[in-house]
C-alpha positions in Angstrom: 74.8 62.6 164.9 77.7 62.9 162.5 76.0 65.7 160.5 76.5 69.2 161.8 74.9 72.2 160.2 75.7 75.3 162.2 73.2 77.6 160.6 70.4 77.9 163.2 69.9 80.6 165.8 69.8 79.8 169.5 66.3 81.3 169.6 65.1 78.9 167.0 66.6 76.0 168.9 64.9 77.3 172.0 61.5 77.4 170.2 61.9 73.8 169.0 62.4 72.6 172.6 59.4 74.5 173.8 57.2 73.3 170.9 58.3 69.7 171.6 56.8 70.0 175.1 59.9 68.5 176.6 60.8 71.2 179.1 62.6 74.5 179.1 65.1 75.3 176.4 68.8 75.7 177.0 70.0 79.0 178.3 70.4 81.4 175.3 73.7 83.2 175.2 74.9 86.1 173.1 75.0 84.0 169.9 73.6 84.1 166.5 73.8 80.5 165.5 74.0 76.9 166.9 74.3 73.4 165.7 71.3 71.4 164.3 72.8 68.0 165.2 69.7 67.1 167.3 67.4 69.7 165.8 67.2 69.1 162.1 68.8 70.4 159.0 67.5 73.9 158.9 68.8 76.9 156.9 68.8 80.4 158.2 67.2 83.2 156.3 69.2 86.4 155.6 67.3 88.1 158.5 68.9 85.6 161.0 72.4 86.2 159.6 72.3 90.0 159.4 70.1 92.7 158.0 69.7 93.0 154.2 71.3 96.2 153.0 69.1 99.0 151.8 67.9 98.6 148.3 68.0 94.8 148.4 64.6 93.1 148.0 63.9 90.0 150.0 64.1 86.8 147.8 60.8 85.0 147.6 60.2 81.6 146.0 57.3 81.5 143.6 54.2 79.4 144.4 53.9 78.6 140.7 55.3 75.1 141.0 58.4 73.7 139.4 57.6 75.4 136.1 57.2 78.8 137.6 59.8 81.5 138.1 62.5 80.7 140.6 62.4 84.0 142.4 60.1 87.0 142.3 61.0 90.7 142.9 64.6 89.8 142.7 66.9 92.8 142.9 70.6 92.1 142.3 71.8 95.5 143.6 73.3 95.7 147.0 73.0 92.0 147.7 74.5 90.7 151.0 78.1 89.8 150.8 77.4 86.1 150.9 75.1 86.2 147.8 76.4 85.9 144.3 74.2 87.0 141.4 73.9 84.4 138.7 75.7 85.0 135.4 73.3 86.3 132.7 73.5 86.2 129.0 71.6 88.1 126.3 69.5 86.0 124.0 68.1 88.2 121.2 65.1 90.2 122.2 64.3 88.0 125.2 66.6 90.0 127.4 68.8 88.7 130.1 68.2 85.2 131.2 69.7 83.2 134.0 72.6 80.9 133.2 72.9 77.7 135.2 75.6 78.1 137.8 76.3 78.4 141.5 74.0 80.9 143.3 76.1 81.1 146.4 79.7 82.2 146.0 82.5 80.4 147.7 82.4 81.3 151.4 85.7 82.9 152.6 87.3 80.6 155.1 88.4 83.3 157.4 87.0 84.5 160.7 89.1 86.8 162.9 87.1 85.9 166.1 87.7 82.2 165.5 91.5 82.7 165.2 91.6 85.1 168.2 89.6 82.7 170.4 91.7 79.6 169.7 94.9 81.5 170.0 93.8 82.6 173.4 92.7 79.0 174.4 96.1 77.6 173.5 94.8 74.4 172.0 97.6 74.3 169.4 101.3 75.0 170.0 102.6 78.1 168.3 104.8 75.9 166.0 101.7 74.1 164.6 99.4 77.1 164.4 99.8 77.8 160.7 99.4 74.2 159.8 96.3 74.0 161.9 94.7 77.0 160.1 95.7 75.9 156.6 94.2 72.4 157.3 91.0 74.0 158.6 90.7 75.9 155.4 91.1 72.9 153.2 88.4 70.4 152.1 87.7 67.2 154.1 88.7 63.8 152.7 86.0 61.2 152.3 85.9 58.2 154.5 83.7 55.1 154.6 83.4 52.0 156.8 82.7 48.4 155.9 79.6 47.2 157.7 81.0 44.7 160.1 77.6 43.0 160.9 77.0 42.1 157.3 77.8 38.4 156.5 79.7 39.3 153.4 81.8 42.0 155.0 85.0 40.0 154.5 84.2 39.7 150.7 83.7 43.5 150.5 87.0 44.0 152.3 88.7 41.6 149.9 87.2 43.5 147.0 88.7 46.7 148.3 92.0 45.2 149.0 92.3 43.9 145.5 92.3 47.5 144.4 91.3 46.5 140.8 88.2 48.5 141.1 90.3 51.7 141.9 93.0 51.2 139.3 91.3 53.9 137.2 92.2 56.5 140.0 95.9 56.0 139.5 97.4 59.1 137.9 94.1 60.9 137.8 94.1 64.6 138.8 90.9 66.1 140.0 90.6 69.8 140.8 94.4 70.0 141.1 94.5 67.0 143.5 96.2 63.7 142.5 93.7 61.0 143.3 94.9 57.9 145.0 93.2 54.6 145.9 91.6 54.4 149.3 93.8 53.3 152.2 92.7 51.7 155.5 92.7 53.9 158.6 95.6 52.6 160.7 93.8 52.9 164.1 90.4 51.3 163.1 90.0 47.6 164.0 90.2 44.9 161.2 91.0 47.3 158.4 87.3 48.1 158.2 87.5 51.9 157.7 89.0 53.5 154.6 90.0 57.0 153.5 90.1 58.7 150.1 92.1 61.8 149.5 89.2 63.3 147.5 86.4 65.3 149.1 82.8 64.1 148.9 81.7 66.9 146.5 84.6 66.3 144.3 83.8 62.6 143.8 80.1 63.5 143.2 80.7 66.2 140.5 83.6 64.9 138.4 82.9 62.5 135.6 86.3 60.9 136.1 85.0 59.6 139.5 81.6 58.4 138.2 82.4 54.7 138.6 83.8 55.3 142.2 80.7 57.4 143.0 78.4 54.7 141.8 80.2 52.1 143.9 80.0 54.2 147.1 76.3 55.1 146.6 75.2 51.6 145.6 77.0 49.9 148.5 75.8 52.6 151.0 72.1 52.0 149.9 72.6 48.3 150.4 74.2 48.7 153.8 77.5 47.1 152.8 79.4 50.3 153.7 78.6 53.5 155.6 80.0 56.9 154.6 81.1 58.6 157.8 83.7 61.1 158.9 86.8 59.6 160.4 86.6 61.2 163.8 82.9 60.3 164.1 83.9 56.7 164.2 85.8 57.0 167.4 83.1 57.0 170.1 81.4 53.7 169.3 84.8 52.0 169.1 85.7 53.3 172.6 82.4 52.0 174.0 83.5 48.4 173.5 80.0 47.1 172.9 79.3 43.4 173.2 76.4 41.4 171.9 74.6 41.1 175.3 74.9 44.9 176.2 72.0 47.2 176.6 73.2 50.4 174.8 71.6 53.8 174.9 72.4 56.5 172.3 70.8 59.6 173.7 71.4 62.1 170.8 71.5 59.6 168.0 70.3 61.4 164.7 71.2 61.2 161.9 72.4 57.7 163.0 75.9 57.0 161.7 77.2 56.2 165.2 74.0 54.3 166.0 74.6 52.1 163.0 78.2 51.5 164.3 76.8 50.5 167.6 74.3 48.0 166.0 77.2 46.5 164.0 79.2 46.0 167.2 76.2 44.3 168.8 76.1 41.8 165.9 79.9 41.3 165.6 81.1 37.7 165.9 77.6 36.1 165.8 77.8 35.0 162.2 74.3 36.0 161.4 72.9 35.1 164.9 70.5 37.3 166.9 72.2 39.3 169.7 70.6 39.3 173.1 71.4 43.0 173.7 69.6 46.1 172.4 70.5 49.5 171.0 68.0 52.3 172.1 68.5 55.2 169.7 66.9 58.4 170.8 66.5 61.9 169.3 64.4 65.0 170.4 63.1 65.7 166.9 60.6 63.4 165.3 61.8 64.3 161.8 65.4 63.5 162.7 64.3 60.1 164.0 63.2 59.1 160.5 66.6 59.9 159.2 67.9 57.6 161.9 65.4 54.8 160.8 66.8 55.0 157.3 70.3 54.5 158.6 69.5 51.5 160.9 67.1 49.8 158.4 70.1 49.2 156.1 71.5 46.8 158.7 68.3 44.6 159.0 68.8 44.2 162.8 66.0 42.9 165.1 67.9 44.5 168.1 67.4 48.2 167.7 64.7 50.6 168.8 64.3 54.2 167.6 62.5 56.5 170.1 61.6 60.2 170.3 62.3 61.9 173.6 64.2 64.9 175.1 67.6 63.5 176.1 67.6 65.7 179.3 64.6 63.9 180.7 64.8 60.5 179.0 62.2 58.3 180.6 63.0 55.3 182.9 62.2 51.9 181.5 61.5 48.9 183.6 62.3 45.2 183.3 60.1 42.3 184.0 60.9 42.5 187.7 59.7 46.1 187.9 63.2 47.5 188.3 64.5 50.5 186.5 66.5 49.5 183.5 70.2 50.6 183.6 72.3 50.5 180.5 75.7 48.9 180.1 76.8 51.5 177.6 75.6 55.1 177.0 76.7 57.4 174.2 76.2 61.2 174.7 77.2 62.7 171.4 75.6 66.0 172.4 74.4 69.0 170.2 77.4 71.4 169.9 78.5 74.4 167.9 80.2 72.2 165.4 83.3 74.2 164.7 85.1 70.9 164.2 83.2 70.4 161.0 84.2 73.6 159.3 86.1 71.7 156.7 83.0 70.1 155.3 80.6 72.9 156.4 82.2 76.2 155.2 79.2 78.1 156.6 80.8 77.7 160.1 83.4 80.2 159.1 80.7 82.8 158.5 78.5 82.1 161.6 81.1 81.1 164.2 80.8 82.8 167.6 82.2 82.1 171.0 78.7 82.7 172.4 77.3 79.6 170.7 79.3 77.3 172.9 78.2 79.3 176.0 74.6 78.9 175.0 74.8 75.2 174.6 76.9 74.5 177.7 73.9 74.0 180.1 72.1 71.7 177.7 75.2 69.6 177.2 75.6 69.2 181.0 72.1 68.2 181.5 72.3 65.5 178.8 75.5 64.2 180.2 74.2 64.0 183.8 71.0 62.2 182.6 73.2 59.7 180.7 75.2 59.0 183.9 72.0 58.5 185.8 70.8 55.9 183.3 74.2 54.1 183.3 74.6 51.0 185.5 77.3 50.9 188.0 80.4 49.5 186.3 79.1 50.6 182.9 80.9 52.9 180.4 79.7 56.2 179.0 81.3 58.2 176.1 80.8 61.9 175.9 81.7 63.5 172.6 81.3 66.6 170.5 82.4 67.8 167.1 83.6 71.1 168.7 87.0 72.3 169.7 85.7 74.7 172.4 86.7 73.7 175.9 83.5 75.3 177.3 81.6 72.5 175.5 84.1 69.8 176.2 86.4 69.9 179.3 84.1 72.3 181.2 81.1 70.0 180.8 83.0 66.8 181.9 84.9 68.5 184.7 81.8 70.0 186.2 79.9 66.7 186.3 83.0 64.9 187.7 83.6 67.5 190.3 80.0 67.3 191.5 80.2 63.4 191.8 83.8 62.7 192.7 83.1 59.3 194.3 80.7 58.1 191.6 82.5 58.7 188.4 86.0 58.6 186.9 87.7 59.2 183.6 89.1 56.2 181.7 92.5 56.3 179.9 91.8 55.0 176.4 95.0 56.4 174.7 96.5 52.9 174.4 93.2 51.6 173.0 93.8 53.6 169.8 97.5 54.0 170.0 97.8 54.8 166.2 95.4 57.7 166.6 97.1 61.1 166.9 95.5 63.2 169.6 96.2 65.8 172.3 95.3 65.3 175.9 92.4 67.3 177.5 93.0 70.8 178.7 93.5 71.5 182.4 93.0 75.3 182.0 91.1 77.5 179.6 89.4 80.9 179.4 85.8 82.0 178.9 84.6 85.0 176.9 81.4 86.4 175.5 80.3 86.8 171.9 82.1 90.1 171.4 85.3 88.7 172.8 86.3 91.9 174.4 87.7 90.2 177.4 88.8 86.7 178.3 88.2 85.5 181.9 90.3 82.9 183.7 88.0 82.6 186.8 84.3 83.2 187.5 85.2 85.9 190.0 86.5 88.0 187.1 83.2 88.0 185.2 81.4 91.4 185.4 77.7 91.5 186.5 76.7 92.5 182.9 77.9 89.1 181.5 76.5 86.8 184.2 73.5 85.8 182.0 75.9 84.6 179.3 78.7 83.1 181.4 78.1 80.5 184.2 80.4 79.3 186.9 80.5 75.7 185.5 82.2 77.0 182.4 85.4 77.4 184.3 87.8 74.8 185.6 86.6 73.7 189.1 90.2 73.3 190.3 93.6 74.6 189.7 95.9 72.8 187.3 97.1 70.3 189.8 93.5 69.5 190.9 92.4 69.1 187.2 95.2 66.6 186.7 94.1 64.7 189.8 90.6 64.7 188.2 92.2 63.0 185.2 91.1 65.6 182.7 94.1 64.8 180.5 92.6 61.4 179.8 90.2 63.1 177.4 91.0 63.0 173.7 91.3 66.2 171.6 91.5 65.6 167.9 92.5 68.5 165.7 92.1 68.8 161.9 95.9 68.7 161.2 96.5 65.6 163.3 95.5 63.0 160.7 93.8 65.2 158.0 90.4 64.9 159.7 87.8 67.1 161.4 88.0 68.5 165.0 86.6 66.3 167.7 86.5 65.7 171.5 86.0 62.4 173.3 85.8 61.6 177.1 85.2 58.1 178.4 83.8 57.7 181.9 82.9 54.7 184.1 80.4 54.7 186.9 81.6 53.6 190.4 78.4 54.2 192.4 74.9 55.6 192.1 74.9 59.4 192.0 72.3 60.1 194.6 70.0 58.3 197.1 67.2 59.1 194.8 68.8 57.1 192.0 69.1 54.1 194.3 65.5 54.4 195.4 64.4 54.5 191.8 65.8 51.1 191.4 63.2 49.7 193.7 60.4 47.7 192.2 57.3 49.6 190.9 55.2 50.5 193.9 58.1 50.6 196.3 59.1 53.6 198.5 60.7 56.6 196.8 61.7 58.6 199.8 58.1 58.8 200.8 57.3 60.6 197.5 56.0 59.4 194.2 58.3 59.5 191.2 56.4 62.5 189.7 56.3 64.3 193.0 60.1 64.2 193.2 60.5 65.4 189.7 58.1 68.3 190.2 59.9 69.3 193.4 63.3 69.5 191.6 61.9 71.5 188.7 64.1 72.8 185.9 67.1 74.0 188.0 70.6 74.8 187.2 72.8 71.7 187.7 75.4 73.5 189.8 74.0 76.7 191.3 76.1 79.8 190.5 75.5 81.0 194.1 77.3 77.9 195.4 80.2 78.4 193.1 80.7 82.0 194.1 81.5 80.9 197.6 84.4 78.6 196.4 87.9 79.5 195.5 88.9 78.1 192.2 92.5 77.9 193.2 91.9 75.9 196.4 89.0 73.6 196.4 88.6 70.0 197.6 86.3 67.7 195.8 83.8 67.6 198.8 83.3 71.4 198.4 81.6 71.0 195.0 77.8 71.0 195.4 75.9 68.0 194.1 74.1 68.1 190.9 70.3 67.8 191.4 68.9 65.3 188.8 66.5 66.6 186.3 65.0 63.1 186.0 62.3 61.8 183.7 59.1 63.9 183.1 55.9 62.9 184.9 53.5 60.7 182.9 50.7 62.9 181.6 47.3 61.6 180.7 46.9 61.4 177.0 44.4 63.8 175.3 43.4 61.4 172.6 42.6 58.0 174.2 43.6 55.1 172.1 46.4 56.8 170.3 48.8 58.9 172.3 51.3 59.6 169.5 51.1 59.9 165.7 52.7 56.5 165.3 51.0 53.1 164.6 51.1 50.8 167.6 53.3 47.7 167.9 51.2 44.7 168.6 52.7 41.3 169.2 51.0 38.3 167.5 49.0 36.3 169.9 47.0 33.1 169.9 44.2 34.9 168.1 46.4 34.7 165.0 47.2 31.0 165.4 45.6 30.2 162.1 47.9 32.6 160.3 51.0 31.3 162.1 50.0 27.7 161.4 49.8 28.5 157.7 53.2 30.1 157.8 54.8 27.2 159.7 53.3 24.6 157.3 54.1 26.5 154.1 57.7 27.4 154.9 58.6 24.5 157.2 59.4 26.8 160.1 61.4 25.1 162.8 60.0 24.8 166.3 63.2 26.7 167.5 61.9 29.9 165.8 60.8 32.4 168.5 57.3 33.1 167.1 56.4 35.1 170.3 58.8 37.8 169.0 56.7 38.5 165.9 54.8 41.8 165.9 52.7 43.9 163.5 51.7 47.6 163.4 47.9 47.0 163.3 45.6 46.3 166.2 42.8 45.0 163.9 42.1 44.0 160.4 44.5 42.3 158.0 48.2 42.4 158.9 50.2 44.1 156.2 53.7 43.4 157.4 55.1 41.1 160.1 58.2 42.2 162.0 60.7 40.3 164.2 62.5 41.6 167.3 64.8 39.9 169.8 63.6 38.8 173.2 64.8 41.8 175.2 62.8 44.3 172.9 59.8 42.1 173.3 60.0 42.2 177.0 60.4 45.9 177.1 57.5 46.6 174.7 55.3 44.1 176.4 55.6 45.9 179.8 52.7 48.4 180.2 54.8 50.7 182.3 57.1 51.2 179.3 54.5 51.6 176.6 52.8 54.3 178.5 55.9 56.5 178.6 57.9 55.5 175.6 57.4 57.0 172.1 58.6 54.3 169.7 59.2 55.4 166.1 60.5 52.2 164.7 61.8 48.7 165.7 62.1 45.2 164.3 63.1 43.8 161.0 60.5 43.1 158.4 60.2 39.4 157.6 57.0 38.9 155.8 54.8 41.2 153.6 51.2 40.5 152.6 50.5 39.6 148.9 47.2 39.5 147.0 48.2 37.1 144.2 45.8 34.3 143.6 48.5 31.6 143.4 49.8 32.5 146.8 48.7 29.8 149.3 49.6 31.6 152.6 49.1 35.3 151.9 52.6 36.4 152.9 55.9 36.4 151.1 59.4 36.7 152.5 61.0 40.2 152.3 64.7 40.7 151.4 65.2 42.8 154.5 64.5 39.8 156.7 65.7 36.9 154.6 68.9 36.4 156.5 66.9 36.4 159.8 64.4 33.8 158.9 65.9 31.4 156.3 68.1 29.5 158.9 64.7 28.4 160.6 62.9 27.3 157.4 63.3 23.9 155.7 60.8 24.4 152.7 60.8 26.8 149.9 64.6 26.9 149.6 66.2 26.6 146.2 70.0 26.2 146.0 71.5 27.9 142.9 74.8 27.5 141.2 76.9 30.7 140.7 75.9 30.9 137.0 72.2 30.6 137.8 72.4 33.2 140.5 74.1 35.6 138.1 71.3 35.1 135.5 68.6 35.6 138.2 70.1 38.9 139.3 71.1 40.3 136.0 67.6 40.1 134.7 64.3 41.3 136.1 62.5 38.7 134.2 64.9 35.8 133.5 64.0 33.0 131.1 63.7 29.7 132.8 65.2 28.1 129.7 68.5 29.8 130.4 68.8 28.2 133.8 70.7 24.9 134.4 68.7 21.7 133.7 68.9 20.7 137.4 67.4 24.0 138.5 64.7 23.7 135.9 63.6 20.4 137.4 63.5 22.0 140.9 61.5 24.9 139.6 58.9 22.5 138.0 58.5 20.5 141.2 58.0 23.5 143.6 54.5 25.0 144.0 53.9 28.7 143.3 54.7 31.3 146.0 57.6 32.9 147.9 61.0 31.2 147.8 64.5 31.8 149.1 67.3 31.3 146.6 70.6 30.3 148.1 74.1 30.4 146.6 76.6 28.4 148.7 80.2 28.2 147.5 81.9 24.9 147.1 84.2 25.8 150.0 81.1 26.5 152.1 79.7 23.1 151.4 83.1 21.5 152.4 82.9 23.4 155.6 79.4 22.1 156.3 80.5 18.6 155.6 83.5 19.0 157.9 86.2 18.5 155.2 87.5 22.1 155.5 88.9 21.4 159.0 92.7 21.8 158.9 92.8 22.7 155.3 94.6 26.1 155.3 94.1 26.7 151.6 90.3 26.4 151.9 90.4 28.5 155.1 92.1 31.2 153.1 89.5 31.0 150.4 86.7 31.2 152.9 87.8 34.6 153.9 86.7 35.8 150.5 83.4 33.9 150.3 80.0 34.3 151.9 76.6 32.5 151.5 74.1 34.6 149.5 70.4 34.5 150.1 67.9 36.2 147.8 64.1 36.2 148.2 62.2 35.3 145.1 58.9 34.3 143.6 57.9 31.1 141.8 55.2 31.6 139.4 53.4 29.0 137.4 56.3 28.5 135.1 58.7 31.3 136.0 61.2 32.1 138.7 62.4 35.7 139.5 64.3 37.5 142.3 62.3 39.9 144.5 65.0 42.4 145.4 65.8 46.0 144.3 68.4 46.9 141.7 70.9 48.2 144.2 70.9 45.0 146.0 71.3 43.1 142.8 74.3 45.2 141.7 76.0 44.7 145.1 75.6 40.9 145.0 76.7 40.7 141.4 79.8 42.7 142.2 80.7 40.1 144.8 80.0 37.3 142.3 82.5 38.9 139.9 80.2 41.0 137.7 80.3 44.8 137.5 76.8 45.8 136.4 75.7 49.3 135.6 72.1 48.5 134.6 69.7 45.6 135.3 68.0 44.1 132.2 64.3 44.8 132.7 63.1 43.3 129.4 60.3 40.8 130.1 60.9 39.1 126.8 64.6 38.6 127.5 65.8 35.1 126.5 69.2 35.0 128.0 71.9 36.8 129.9 71.9 40.6 129.5 74.0 41.9 126.7 77.4 43.3 127.8 76.7 46.4 125.6 74.0 47.4 128.0 76.3 47.9 130.9 77.4 44.5 132.1 81.1 43.9 132.2 82.9 40.7 133.1 85.5 40.9 135.9 88.3 38.5 135.3 88.4 37.0 138.8 85.3 36.7 141.1 85.5 37.8 144.7 83.0 35.6 146.5 84.1 32.3 144.8 87.6 31.4 143.7 86.3 28.7 141.2 86.0 29.4 137.5 82.5 29.1 136.2 82.3 26.8 133.1 79.5 25.6 130.9 78.8 22.6 133.2 78.5 24.6 136.4 
């Protein structure tokens, strides 16, 4: 959920929740905008941002297609302040025509209410105020992260550290900024996150950065790197995910943090399959598909993308009928997003204190549901990209105060000791959209503002009580700290179940639930305020003991409703595991590819209940157990899961009907003994540089192998000489070879053996990425089917003097 687009009205957000059928919408405050982090990237119309002045005509996009006029009835007089008329030029008798250019003028990075609000909150010392404001008004540097789960991550890291690719940046001045090569973030583990002092738009638009832009885009598509804001990387790091953990990301879209969690699940397994799982959830179906795009780049069989309201995320059950509790939970909740104003200038125009007030109840409900789903002893991270204490400390403090014996904050300041941050606030004030008054306690709030301001928005204790609560253990990151965005992080651990009802829910299915069924309990609680205002009014904020804070009634999961359309509850294809009925198909695959008996064939699934199977996916054992449980499939809306291993073919020469897909090649090739071709480095370069390589240009030894193998899908492997030594055991104790191995990785590419030909079956971006690691910088792939050799260097292929993956020099005999 790293993307924040604060251009959506609270009313629109409310309608989305109502249309989704997931319950009541969050309380609407006196606000004109909110964040679309869990809603979708939607733009407001001029009507939502203010009335159009008299004389201005509403813009209307033509229905005439891409060749029609861009706008109809366009009047450039009296346009709103945020609209800039395009420059026009006279062209003979044709009259004024539009000249290409920016339609929206630069948004002024000024907001008096924003400055007044944060001055009153005291989030920045007076000595740092001007630095804070000037940093907020500047552009945001670009950051990217090396995908730790990829087997060639060390080679990508070596490529970056060599800095030869970025030598062209030295001395380059772009838009008045002197460009510098990327540097690693000092606080991020293993030097895997890097920062550029140029903004994302600057890199994209300037020709001087074209080569850098191609590298970032290409490697992002391939999954070798992820472009992500620096502060957005913090929550997954603090979760300390291990390969066996069950992880829940409640508000996951667009998926940058989810991808980080998946990487952590695979870390240290060297291509193995983790036993844990990442369940990535979002309330909007459309946003879930953005998340699928992010996670698919990682080719992981251990992630499930689901579509539910985070406030009432359904309980899942294990094989024993017990409610599944998660080892790690991430609540990166929807927020006002004012911490993103450096990359989203629209925040300056739409910012309002009422936005945070309106989102506060929603944030508390999501956090409380996350704590319910967390196992005792597990860890939860609550985070926002907002600097507003009503969305941050107020949410965490209210949940902690209501459950003093069940939760506690964890001090993680030493975990990231090189990360500059401020501690959490122990006191703050609350105001309305108009900001006419700032209130320190709930008793000061007039009756006219009670609909917009709730008691839970204030500190539950005095300053000493807040320190005893440990609120200073929260992390506040401000833009001027390390030239980043604004962010808030709190890490909690669960000491005991929150309520008796949570304990009873852990009973096997069919067990007692306080003499009520699961749905009956949920219906009896209804959609109620987590901490009733009436209870808070009876308390003195200055003198309260933890036991005086009322419990937070759980919202719980929604009751299971009978589907209207029997046979297909959701607009998603079902996930069907391959059974004994498909034994003939499995036997053919096993015989053709020489699949080992250790391969877990029971974890293969398709998305077709009948007819021919188009694709075959693979998931780990835990996901298979969850999706095989009828109690889970009835209540869980699965959008995507599994890694695609085989895809159906219709070629006559194919003997089995399925070919291996590049997405799943690293998952399946350790289990197969047939259809594997080992290539030299020179042969692999030829195969990747050309869409249709000539067999005569390959080495003689490879030509003999190609002649001997039958037609069909193959896996082409490049193993470095040092990798062979390690397999033979001769690399032990050899420090020189060990150092070389840090820059090497085995490469697997799926391909197709025709009657007399051999070619790679992978996309151009993947080809360029692998060639870059092999020492070739390629701009274009030769697609000439009559090509008789290596692509001409004049077409965009340039030799790099020293390869990254292999330290050997390729000669004519290799």
